[in-house]
Steps between C-alpha positions, in 0.01 A plus 500: 500500500319683791134493558238515780249240602248598771698832543818296589806569279672190366806455272588212273821387338542279198547126552842368400515322167497143658217596723313636197545165336375302801195716550405515135513116484243476777301813388440420133256222562305731733489770235389248242194435709398871502602562137133560396475792751836657415354735223240660745768536764732672245233725379425629855880544564526682165257757623745584772327304776766248593346459856151404352675261251682326802166491683351330209794249445578400857195304579545293187873458571410396866260245359773352269748494783261295712549215251877502556711316745633690806859458362393649163320793665806569735720494188306790377419695808833479696732644233271766417429604866867495572557803273226719659568760765255709693565852632532523870575849617780630287634148411390198300445169656473159322148362503620145484812343670599140545159362402304745726282797440639782708172695528185364666265736308578349164194325366465257212395767251791732603739206477386407139507860392856523612580177308321627198705815501821300521396279220406804285827664547727194480317289233288743321728501200543126510126392515367448149254742344196348355482531118296801375336273253474122463562532131787748510749427218849405618784690349795323347830701508 
């Protein structure tokens, strides 16, 4: 997926299946902490404003991340950032290599937006949807 943040083009690739598992194990408790806000974030995204949805979600995610250990945070951030490239001239350069950000101008919000895009692309179909109704009948096949 290609997109711009602050007028800079970025490209993400999907995480491999084992990286998806590792990231999802660390990320699910974070998402559980913001579950009450997910409906509002989804409604903003459904109106076609993914950027605004990310702006709404990221501070809450950052707060949830602050309660995690450094190792747990790195288990989410490092694999996600490892699959992001940034356009430099006519080529694409990885933004994260061997545990180091490759661009000095990457701030915290940009980094979290990049990670959120990777999570959306790689884990979007895996992350559970909230039920439409608490009393929705279950079907028996």
